[in-house]
C-alpha positions, -999 to 999 in steps of 0.1 A, spaced: -400 -808 527 -411 -824 496 -430 -812 467 -456 -834 449 -473 -824 415 -502 -833 395 -502 -816 362 -534 -829 353 -552 -818 381 -532 -787 389 -523 -794 422 -493 -798 441 -489 -813 480 -462 -796 497 -452 -821 525 -437 -805 557 -422 -836 570 -403 -866 558 -433 -890 555 -469 -885 562 -485 -924 578 -517 -932 564 -543 -917 590 -514 -897 606 -533 -865 588 -564 -865 611 -576 -826 606 -579 -812 570 -586 -769 572 -595 -756 541 -577 -719 540 -599 -690 544 -596 -682 505 -600 -719 496 -566 -719 477 -554 -750 497 -559 -774 523 -535 -779 553 -533 -811 568 -524 -814 603 -516 -843 630 -537 -851 662 -511 -827 681 -521 -796 659 -485 -800 638 -494 -787 604 -478 -819 578 -485 -808 545 -505 -780 524 -525 -789 495 -526 -766 471 -551 -759 440 -540 -739 412 -508 -746 414 -494 -732 382 -507 -697 389 -494 -700 427 -458 -719 426 -429 -709 411 -423 -727 374 -387 -738 391 -404 -756 422 -429 -773 397 -401 -782 375 -380 -801 407 -411 -817 418 -423 -854 419 -448 -859 397 -476 -878 407 -498 -880 375 -472 -904 358 -460 -875 335 -421 -873 335 -405 -844 344 -397 -815 320 -360 -814 308 -339 -794 331 -326 -764 317 -285 -761 303 
């Protein structure tokens, strides 16, 4: 599992597989409460989760260790 985080957009993407090839996510399903979009492959397997309002929904430690996709560096780790 890998977590990507865009602090500017306050969004996170939780990759449940090692990599998602272009076009592999063929179905996007909004969560019932509109907090996320679930990405599925052609066989109905969940590949990843795009999460809105990530700072409110994910633990700060998870976000601190996430791969930054907004070009910002990770905050320094605590001793």
